[in-house]
C-alpha positions in Angstrom: -7.8 -20.2 2.7 -4.5 -21.7 1.6 -3.2 -24.7 3.5 -0.4 -22.5 5.0 -2.8 -19.7 5.9 -3.8 -19.2 9.5 -6.8 -17.2 10.8 -5.4 -13.9 12.1 -7.1 -14.7 15.5 -4.9 -17.8 15.8 -1.7 -16.9 14.1 1.4 -17.3 16.2 2.8 -14.1 14.7 -0.3 -12.1 15.4 1.2 -10.7 18.5 0.9 -7.1 19.6 3.5 -4.7 18.2 6.4 -4.0 20.5 5.4 -1.5 23.1 8.9 0.1 23.5 10.1 2.3 20.7 13.6 0.9 21.2 12.5 -2.8 21.1 15.1 -3.4 18.3 17.9 -1.2 19.5 20.2 -4.1 19.8 19.6 -4.8 16.1 20.4 -1.2 15.0 22.9 0.0 17.6 24.5 -3.0 19.4 27.3 -2.2 21.8 29.2 -5.2 20.4 29.0 -7.3 17.2 30.4 -10.7 16.3 30.6 -11.7 12.6 30.7 -15.5 12.3 32.0 -16.5 8.9 34.2 -13.5 8.5 36.6 -13.6 5.5 39.5 -11.6 4.1 38.4 -12.5 0.5 36.4 -9.7 -1.1 34.5 -12.3 -3.2 32.8 -13.6 -0.2 29.9 -12.3 1.9 32.0 -12.7 5.1 34.4 -10.0 3.8 31.7 -7.4 3.3 30.1 -8.1 6.6 33.4 -8.0 8.5 34.6 -4.9 6.8 31.3 -3.2 7.4 31.3 -4.1 11.0 34.9 -2.8 11.4 33.8 0.5 9.9 31.9 1.1 13.1 34.5 -0.1 15.6 34.9 3.5 17.0 31.4 3.1 18.3 31.2 -0.6 19.3 33.3 -3.6 20.0 33.8 -5.9 16.9 34.7 -9.6 17.0 35.5 -11.6 13.8 35.1 -15.4 13.9 36.4 -17.9 11.4 37.4 -21.4 12.5 40.2 -21.4 9.9 41.9 -18.4 11.4 43.2 -15.3 9.5 42.4 -11.7 10.0 41.2 -8.5 8.4 42.4 -4.9 8.8 44.6 -5.9 11.7 41.8 -7.7 13.6 42.5 -11.5 14.0 39.8 -14.1 13.4 38.9 -16.0 16.5 38.1 -19.8 16.1 34.7 -19.7 17.7 32.3 -17.7 19.9 33.6 -19.4 23.0 36.9 -17.6 22.4 35.4 -14.1 22.7 36.4 -12.2 25.8 32.8 -11.0 26.3 29.3 -11.8 25.0 28.4 -9.9 21.8 25.0 -8.2 21.8 24.5 -9.1 18.1 25.8 -12.0 16.1 25.9 -12.0 12.3 25.8 -15.5 10.9 27.3 -16.1 7.4 28.1 -19.8 7.5 27.0 -22.8 5.4 23.4 -23.8 6.2 24.3 -26.9 8.3 26.3 -24.7 10.6 23.7 -22.1 11.3 21.9 -23.8 14.2 25.1 -24.8 16.0 26.3 -21.2 15.8 23.0 -19.8 17.1 23.1 -22.4 20.0 26.6 -21.4 20.8 25.7 -17.7 20.7 22.8 -18.1 23.0 25.0 -20.0 25.5 27.5 -17.1 25.3 24.7 -14.6 26.1 23.9 -13.1 22.8 20.3 -12.1 22.2 20.2 -10.7 18.7 21.0 -12.7 15.5 21.2 -11.6 11.9 21.2 -14.8 9.8 22.4 -14.2 6.3 22.4 -17.8 5.1 19.5 -20.2 5.1 18.6 -21.4 8.6 17.6 -24.9 7.6 16.5 -27.2 4.8 12.8 -26.3 5.1 10.6 -23.7 6.7 9.9 -25.9 9.7 13.6 -25.9 10.7 13.7 -22.1 10.3 10.6 -21.7 12.5 12.3 -23.9 15.1 15.4 -21.8 15.0 13.4 -18.6 15.5 11.5 -20.2 18.3 14.8 -21.2 20.0 16.0 -17.6 19.9 12.8 -16.0 21.1 12.4 -18.6 23.9 15.7 -17.1 25.3 14.3 -13.6 25.0 16.2 -12.8 21.8 15.3 -11.7 18.3 16.2 -13.1 14.9 16.5 -11.3 11.6 16.2 -13.6 8.6 17.2 -16.3 7.8 18.2 -15.8 4.2 18.5 -12.0 4.5 21.0 -9.4 3.4 21.6 -7.9 6.8 21.0 -4.5 8.5 22.3 -1.0 8.1 22.0 2.1 10.3 23.9 5.0 8.9 23.2 7.1 12.1 25.0 4.5 14.3 27.7 3.5 11.9 26.3 0.0 11.6 26.9 -1.6 8.2 26.2 -5.3 8.4 25.4 -6.0 4.7 26.9 -6.2 1.2 27.0 -3.2 -1.1 27.0 0.6 -0.7 24.3 2.3 1.3 24.5 6.1 1.1 23.5 8.0 4.2 20.3 10.0 4.2 16.8 10.1 5.7 15.0 7.2 4.0 14.4 4.1 6.0 13.9 0.9 3.9 12.5 -2.5 4.8 12.8 -5.0 2.0 12.4 -8.6 1.1 14.7 -8.1 -1.9 18.3 -7.3 -1.5 19.0 -6.3 -5.1 16.0 -4.0 -5.1 17.5 -2.3 -2.0 20.7 -1.8 -3.9 18.9 -0.3 -6.8 16.9 2.1 -4.6 20.2 3.0 -2.9 21.9 4.0 -6.2 18.9 6.0 -7.3 18.8 7.8 -4.0 22.5 8.6 -4.2 22.1 10.1 -7.7 19.3 12.3 -6.3 21.4 13.4 -3.4 19.6 11.3 -0.8 20.2 8.0 1.0 19.3 5.6 3.8 18.9 6.2 7.5 18.2 2.5 8.1 17.9 -0.6 5.9 16.5 -3.9 7.1 16.6 -7.0 4.9 13.7 -9.1 6.1 14.6 -12.4 4.4 12.2 -15.2 5.4 10.7 -13.2 8.4 10.8 -16.1 10.8 10.9 -13.7 13.8 11.4 -10.0 12.9 8.9 -9.2 10.3 7.9 -6.2 8.2 5.7 -4.7 11.0 8.5 -5.0 13.6 11.0 -3.3 11.3 8.5 -0.6 10.3 7.7 0.1 13.9 11.4 0.7 14.5 11.6 3.1 11.6 8.5 5.1 12.8 10.2 5.6 16.1 13.6 6.5 14.6 14.0 10.3 14.6 16.5 10.4 11.7 14.1 8.5 9.4 11.8 11.0 7.7 10.3 8.7 5.0 9.7 5.0 5.3 9.9 2.7 2.3 9.1 -0.9 2.1 9.1 -3.8 -0.4 7.0 -6.6 1.0 6.0 -9.9 -0.7 4.7 -11.8 2.3 2.4 -9.7 4.5 2.0 -12.4 7.2 -0.3 -10.8 9.7 -1.7 -8.2 7.4 -3.9 -6.6 10.0 -1.1 -5.9 12.3 0.9 -4.5 9.4 -2.1 -2.3 8.6 -2.1 -0.9 12.1 1.5 -0.1 11.7 0.9 1.8 8.5 -1.9 3.8 10.1 0.4 4.6 13.1 3.1 5.8 10.7 0.7 8.2 9.1 -0.4 9.5 12.5 3.3 10.0 13.4 3.9 12.0 10.3 6.1 9.3 8.7 4.9 8.7 5.1 5.2 5.1 4.0 5.9 4.2 0.4 5.1 0.6 -0.4 6.1 -1.7 -3.2 4.6 -5.2 -3.6 3.8 -7.8 -6.3 0.5 -8.9 -7.8 -0.4 -6.5 -10.6 -1.2 -9.3 -13.0 -4.7 -10.9 -13.0 -3.4 -14.5 -12.8 -4.6 -14.9 -9.2 -8.2 -14.4 -10.2 -8.4 -16.8 -13.0 -9.5 -19.8 -11.0 -11.8 -18.0 -8.6 -15.0 -19.8 -7.8 -17.2 -16.7 -7.6 -17.5 -13.2 -9.0 -16.1 -11.9 -5.7 -13.0 -14.1 -6.0 -12.3 -12.7 -9.5 -12.9 -9.1 -8.5 -10.9 -9.2 -5.2 -7.3 -9.8 -6.1 -4.4 -9.7 -3.7 -3.1 -6.5 -5.2 -6.6 -4.9 -4.8 -6.6 -5.8 -1.1 -3.2 -4.1 -0.6 -4.4 -1.1 -2.5 -7.5 -0.8 -0.2 -5.4 -1.2 2.9 -2.9 1.5 1.8 -5.8 3.8 0.9 -7.4 3.4 4.4 -4.1 3.6 6.4 -2.6 6.5 4.6 0.3 4.6 2.9 1.2 5.0 -0.8 1.3 1.9 -2.9 3.7 2.6 -5.8 4.8 0.6 -8.9 8.5 0.8 -9.2 11.8 1.6 -7.5 12.1 4.8 -9.5 8.7 6.0 -8.6 9.5 5.3 -4.9 12.7 7.2 -5.0 11.2 10.2 -6.9 8.5 10.5 -4.2 10.9 9.9 -1.3 13.1 12.7 -2.6 10.3 15.2 -2.7 9.0 14.1 0.8 12.4 14.3 2.4 13.1 17.7 0.9 9.8 19.4 1.4 7.3 17.0 3.0 6.4 19.3 5.9 5.6 22.1 3.4 2.9 19.9 1.9 1.3 19.2 5.3 -1.6 21.6 5.0 -2.6 20.6 1.4 -6.1 19.3 1.6 -6.2 19.8 5.3 -9.5 20.8 6.9 -11.7 19.2 4.3 -14.7 17.9 6.2 -18.0 16.3 5.5 -20.8 16.3 8.1 -18.6 17.7 10.7 -16.1 14.8 10.6 -12.8 14.3 8.9 -13.4 13.3 5.3 -12.3 10.0 3.8 -9.8 10.1 0.9 -11.7 11.4 -2.1 -10.9 12.5 -5.6 -13.2 15.4 -4.9 -11.0 16.9 -2.1 -8.9 20.0 -3.0 -6.2 19.2 -5.5 -2.6 20.4 -5.1 -2.4 23.7 -6.9 0.8 24.1 -8.9 2.4 27.1 -10.6 4.7 26.4 -13.6 7.5 28.6 -14.9 9.5 27.5 -17.9 12.2 28.7 -20.2 9.9 28.3 -23.2 6.2 28.2 -23.9 6.5 24.6 -25.2 8.2 23.3 -22.0 5.8 25.1 -19.8 2.7 23.9 -21.6 4.0 20.3 -21.6 4.7 20.5 -17.9 1.2 21.9 -17.3 -0.4 19.0 -19.2 1.7 16.4 -17.4 0.7 17.8 -14.0 -3.0 18.0 -14.9 -2.9 14.5 -16.3 -1.9 13.3 -12.8 -4.8 15.1 -11.1 -2.9 18.3 -10.1 -4.5 21.7 -10.5 -2.6 24.3 -12.7 -4.9 27.3 -11.8 -5.3 30.8 -13.2 -3.2 33.0 -11.0 -4.6 35.8 -8.9 -4.3 39.3 -10.4 -1.8 40.3 -7.7 0.4 37.3 -8.5 0.2 37.9 -12.2 1.2 41.5 -11.8 4.1 40.5 -9.5 5.4 38.0 -12.1 4.8 40.4 -15.1 7.0 43.0 -13.4 10.1 40.8 -14.1 9.2 39.8 -17.7 10.1 41.7 -20.9 7.6 44.4 -21.6 5.9 43.6 -18.3 3.7 41.2 -20.3 2.6 37.7 -19.3 2.1 36.3 -15.8 -0.2 33.5 -16.8 0.1 30.0 -15.6 2.3 28.5 -17.0 4.8 31.4 -17.0 6.9 31.7 -20.1 10.3 33.4 -19.3 10.7 34.2 -23.0 14.4 34.7 -22.7 14.4 36.6 -19.5 16.5 33.9 -17.8 19.2 34.0 -20.3 19.4 37.8 -20.1 19.7 37.8 -16.3 19.9 34.5 -14.3 18.5 36.2 -11.3 15.2 36.5 -13.1 14.7 32.8 -12.3 14.8 33.6 -8.6 12.7 36.8 -8.9 9.8 35.2 -10.7 9.9 32.0 -8.7 9.8 34.1 -5.5 6.8 36.0 -6.8 4.9 32.7 -7.5 5.9 31.2 -4.1 4.9 34.3 -2.2 1.7 34.8 -4.1 -0.2 32.3 -1.9 -2.6 31.1 -4.6 -0.6 27.9 -5.3 0.8 25.2 -3.1 3.9 24.4 -5.2 5.9 25.8 -8.0 7.6 23.8 -10.8 10.6 25.4 -12.5 11.1 23.5 -15.8 13.8 23.8 -18.5 17.4 24.8 -18.7 18.3 26.2 -15.3 21.2 24.3 -13.7 23.0 23.8 -17.0 24.3 27.3 -17.8 27.7 26.7 -16.3 28.1 23.6 -18.5 28.3 25.7 -21.6 29.8 28.8 -19.9 31.9 28.0 -16.8 32.1 31.7 -16.0 28.4 31.6 -15.0 28.9 28.8 -12.4 29.2 31.1 -9.5 26.2 33.2 -10.3 24.1 30.1 -11.2 24.9 28.6 -7.8 24.0 31.9 -6.1 20.6 31.9 -7.9 20.1 28.2 -6.8 20.7 29.3 -3.2 18.1 32.1 -3.6 15.6 29.7 -5.0 16.0 27.4 -2.0 15.7 30.3 0.4 12.6 31.6 -1.4 10.9 28.2 -1.0 11.9 27.9 2.7 10.8 31.5 3.5 7.4 31.0 1.7 7.0 27.6 3.4 5.9 26.2 0.0 7.2 23.5 -2.3 9.6 24.3 -5.2 10.5 21.5 -7.6 13.0 21.8 -10.4 12.9 19.9 -13.6 16.1 20.3 -15.6 18.0 18.9 -18.6 21.2 19.3 -16.6 22.8 16.5 -14.6 25.2 16.6 -11.6 26.1 20.3 -11.9 27.2 22.5 -9.0 23.9 24.5 -9.2 21.9 21.3 -8.8 24.0 20.3 -5.8 23.2 23.7 -4.2 19.5 23.2 -4.9 19.4 19.8 -3.2 21.4 21.2 -0.2 18.7 23.8 0.2 15.8 21.3 0.2 14.8 21.6 -3.5 14.1 18.3 -5.2 15.6 18.0 -8.7 14.3 15.7 -11.5 15.6 14.9 -15.0 12.1 14.3 -16.5 8.9 16.4 -15.9 6.9 13.2 -15.5 9.0 12.3 -12.5 8.3 15.7 -10.9 4.6 15.5 -11.6 4.2 11.9 -10.3 6.1 12.7 -7.1 3.9 15.8 -6.5 0.7 13.8 -7.2 1.7 11.1 -4.7 2.7 13.6 -2.1 -0.7 15.3 -2.5 -2.4 11.9 -2.0 -0.8 11.6 1.4 -2.5 14.7 2.7 -6.0 13.6 1.9 -8.3 12.1 4.6 -7.3 10.5 7.9 -5.8 7.0 8.4 -8.1 4.3 9.6 -6.7 1.4 11.6 -8.2 -2.0 10.5 -11.3 -3.0 12.4 -11.0 -5.7 15.1 -12.2 -9.1 14.1 -15.3 -10.3 16.0 -15.3 -13.6 17.9 -15.6 -16.7 15.7 -19.1 -18.2 15.5 -19.7 -21.9 15.4 -19.2 -23.3 11.9 -22.4 -24.0 9.9 -22.8 -27.1 7.8 -22.3 -25.8 4.3 -21.5 -27.2 0.9 -19.9 -25.0 -1.8 -22.7 -22.9 -3.5 -25.3 -23.9 -0.8 -27.7 -21.1 -1.4 -30.2 -22.4 1.2 -27.7 -22.4 4.1 -26.0 -19.1 3.0 -29.4 -17.5 2.7 -30.3 -18.6 6.3 -27.0 -17.3 7.6 -27.3 -13.9 6.0 -31.0 -13.5 6.9 -30.0 -14.2 10.5 -27.7 -11.2 10.3 -30.4 -8.9 8.9 -30.3 -9.2 5.2 -33.7 -9.2 3.4 -34.5 -11.9 0.9 -37.7 -12.6 -1.2 -40.1 -15.3 0.1 -38.9 -18.7 -1.0 -38.9 -22.4 -0.5 -36.7 -25.3 -1.8 -38.1 -28.2 -3.7 -36.9 -31.3 -5.7 -39.9 -31.8 -8.1 -42.0 -29.8 -10.5 -45.1 -30.6 -8.4 -43.4 -29.2 -5.3 -42.5 -26.0 -7.2 -46.2 -25.6 -8.3 -47.3 -26.1 -4.7 -44.9 -23.4 -3.4 -46.1 -21.0 -6.0 -49.7 -21.6 -4.9 -49.1 -21.4 -1.2 -46.2 -18.9 -0.8 -44.8 -16.9 -3.6 -47.5 -16.4 -6.2 -46.7 -15.3 -9.7 -44.5 -14.0 -11.2 -41.7 -16.0 -9.6 -38.0 -17.1 -10.1 -36.8 -20.7 -10.4 -33.1 -21.4 -9.5 -31.1 -24.6 -9.7 -29.0 -25.2 -6.6 -25.4 -26.2 -6.4 -24.1 -24.0 -9.2 -21.6 -21.2 -8.7 -22.6 -19.2 -11.8 -26.3 -20.1 -12.3 -27.0 -17.7 -15.1 -24.2 -19.0 -17.4 -25.3 -22.6 -16.7 -28.9 -22.1 -17.5 -29.9 -22.4 -13.9 -32.0 -19.3 -13.5 -35.5 -18.5 -15.0 -37.0 -15.1 -14.3 -40.6 -13.8 -14.5 -42.3 -17.1 -14.7 -46.0 -16.1 -15.0 -48.1 -19.3 -14.4 -48.0 -23.0 -13.8 -47.5 -24.0 -17.4 -44.4 -21.8 -17.7 -43.2 -23.1 -14.3 -43.4 -26.7 -15.3 -41.7 -26.0 -18.7 -38.9 -24.1 -17.0 -38.4 -26.8 -14.5 -38.0 -29.4 -17.2 -35.6 -27.3 -19.2 -33.5 -26.5 -16.2 -33.2 -30.1 -15.0 -32.1 -31.2 -18.5 -29.5 -28.3 -18.7 -28.0 -28.5 -15.2 -28.8 -32.0 -13.8 -29.6 -30.3 -10.5 -31.6 -32.2 -7.9 -32.8 -29.2 -5.8 -34.4 -25.9 -6.7 -35.4 -22.6 -5.2 -38.8 -21.1 -5.9 -38.7 -17.4 -5.0 -41.1 -14.5 -5.3 -40.1 -12.3 -8.2 -39.0 -8.9 -6.9 -38.9 -5.7 -8.9 -38.7 -2.1 -7.8 -38.7 1.0 -10.0 -35.5 3.0 -10.0 -33.5 0.0 -8.6 -29.8 -0.7 -9.2 -28.2 -4.1 -9.0 -25.0 -4.3 -6.9 -22.6 -7.1 -6.2 -21.5 -7.5 -2.5 -19.1 -10.0 -1.3 -16.4 -10.9 1.2 -13.3 -12.8 0.4 -11.0 -14.2 3.1 -7.4 -13.1 2.4 -4.6 -15.2 3.8 -2.8 -12.2 5.2 -5.5 -9.6 5.9 -8.5 -11.8 6.8 -12.0 -10.9 5.5 -12.1 -8.2 2.8 -15.5 -6.7 1.9 -16.2 -5.7 -1.7 -19.1 -3.8 -3.3 -19.6 -2.9 -6.9 -22.1 -2.7 -9.8 -23.4 -6.2 -10.1 -25.6 -8.6 -11.8 -24.3 -10.5 -14.9 -22.1 -7.5 -15.8 -20.1 -7.4 -12.5 -16.8 -8.6 -14.0 -17.3 -6.6 -17.2 -17.8 -3.3 -15.3 -15.2 -4.1 -12.7 -16.4 -1.0 -10.7 -15.7 -2.1 -7.2 -14.5 -0.8 -3.8 -12.8 -2.8 -1.1 -12.2 -2.5 2.7 -11.2 -4.8 5.5 -14.3 -6.3 7.2 -16.3 -5.9 9.3 -17.7 -2.6 8.3 -19.3 0.3 10.1 -22.3 1.9 8.4 -20.3 5.0 7.6 -17.5 3.0 6.0 -20.0 1.0 4.0 -21.7 4.2 2.8 -18.4 5.7 1.8 -17.5 2.5 -0.2 -20.8 2.9 -2.1 -20.2 6.6 -2.8 -16.6 5.8 -4.0 -17.8 3.7 -7.0 -17.3 5.3 -10.4 -21.0 4.7 -11.1 -22.1 6.2 -7.7 -24.3 8.8 -9.5 -26.7 5.9 -10.3 -27.2 5.5 -6.6 -27.7 9.2 -5.7 -30.2 10.1 -8.4 -29.0 10.1 -12.0 -30.8 12.4 -14.4 -33.7 13.1 -12.1 -34.3 9.6 -10.8 -34.8 9.3 -7.0 -31.8 8.2 -5.0 -31.6 4.7 -3.6 -31.8 4.2 0.2 -28.1 4.4 0.9 -28.5 3.6 4.6 -30.3 0.4 3.7 -27.7 -0.5 1.2 -24.9 0.2 3.8 -26.7 -1.9 6.4 -26.9 -4.8 4.0 -23.1 -4.5 3.4 -22.5 -4.4 7.1 -24.6 -7.5 7.7 -22.8 -9.4 5.0 -19.3 -8.3 6.2 -20.2 -9.2 9.8 -21.4 -12.7 8.9 -18.3 -13.4 6.9 -16.0 -12.1 9.7 -17.7 -14.4 12.2 -17.2 -17.4 9.9 -13.6 -17.6 8.6 -14.3 -21.2 7.4 -16.2 -19.5 4.5 -13.5 -18.1 2.2 -15.9 -16.4 -0.1 -19.4 -15.1 0.7 -21.4 -13.2 -2.0 -24.7 -11.6 -2.7 -25.2 -11.0 -6.4 -27.4 -9.2 -7.2 -28.1 -7.0 -4.2 -31.1 -5.0 -5.4 -31.0 -1.5 -4.0 -33.9 1.0 -4.5 -35.4 4.1 -2.9 -37.3 1.9 -0.4 -34.6 -0.4 0.8 -32.3 -3.3 -0.3 -33.0 -7.0 -1.0 -30.7 -9.9 -1.7 -31.7 -11.8 -4.8 -29.1 -14.5 -4.7 -26.2 -15.6 -2.5 -23.3 -17.9 -2.7 -20.6 -19.3 -0.4 -17.3 -21.1 -0.8 -15.8 -23.2 1.9 -12.1 -23.3 2.9 
């Protein structure tokens, strides 16, 4: 654990989520606002905060404060908060750092209980924490410090810099510039923000607080977030699961796609469990979408805001064993019909969709006939559908064929790709008819309760405006449309799983890094099976253990090494005393070890070596990992992660999610391994690690699984 990390059971910010859905109402819809540091100079933050506040003065009282005097838009600047006629509900602080605390103190004395601090609250984190503690001790809340402010387009609240178009996407962000980029991309797509919260340093109001408020906000249909510091990750995970349950899709951006964080890891588990991989696992289990760029986020948000409810039944009802299924690539794929102006565009669109896991199926005969009725010579009707010039001959053909595909019922979505939307650019006389067809397309999708997506080479034409007004998302590139559809389909798979509660902490065990003997005892106490073994310091002692306890063949291991195999610290299949003494001498010379394990050699037919481990993440706590193991663990990198502890069902699902899972279930006629025993071993390891947060990494490698059970052949632990 890092020096700044705190066990989630002790973290001061690991408080329950606010119980009232309106817990941050004063932040988003205050009855009065005071901007301290207001300015009439457009080059300063104080100008934009003041002018934004004044834009909502028909709804709330606005006070502007600047000790130097002046005014803006007919509103005079007052010298201090004490000069206000009444206490403001929210105070926006945009003053030099040394003035922040005095302003907050003055505001609390005046009766304010909500503070948005734009500037830094102090010279170091400790001072910022003290500032937040001061506010919360008075029953208030603090956003920031070092944030870009807050916007609620539904309540005419604009306390930030820049343009924030109105729409139905709620954004929580630790990056102000990224928020501006997302806003511009949304505006180009005909969408915008319902709410925007700039988190800043999260000294009080954090990502989970802000997301809770967006989930409860009726006007917010899609929730987006850019988070760098997850703080109490388990609380945030509960919020993500709650958003999914409430029908509010969450689109998340974060950092950590590079592998730099794993380079100095002390174990295989440390190298295989990156911060990014943990967030991916949490998003998978809670129903959130982890995306890679602002553009991808906006493309997906545009689709979900326009037609999210029409995707709601895709993949629904898929069950396994009478219970709701976990997310799985084997669940039904989104079925997509494609109609294009040309064979080439349609075929490329179909390939792009299929490459992202979407199904471009053969159409039912009735649908093919309905489509063919509108094509030249009544030929065609395959998928993709080639209009073959029929659109140019009669623009209404676009609506007729698209309606036939939407009404057919054998696909979930239709993609119209090509030229539509651009006819009026070349021939303005077609503008009216093209807009009418656009309206018919939107109505056809709404009446069929299915998704229509348009990919067009046009940009900002009247017909595209009509499409967007009728809930049809429009994209400039087919890969944008395909990616958005693929992400939307992922949201429909499985059911969200809130993170498991952490067990009570057990008394710490005396443990040195890599102490196999102590780790073995700990895991055995939790139910893991190990081969018979004893620990020795001399060759004579090893020979005695072989005679009394293990027999031959046996395994000799040098203690105190993280990667024993690479260091020459493991000898397998030792067959007699002579081999044992020779191996002991070689190992002592190679490693310098002073203590050794003598273990019975275990071999089972049809066995598979797994790696199983738990790494303590600073934000999310213990994270369990399982994958194909042995000396090839990092080479294969076939792993699955979940927050620990695990249930047997969750552990089993992790095993079956591996790319090489067929090796476990009976590959090419081999008997299946005992999945229940393997799952129980994972649960025991995860439980032990969850009870001992002082151990940052706990690993069994290899875990030998076979048709008759599971046995741990080596184990390793790393202390905080």
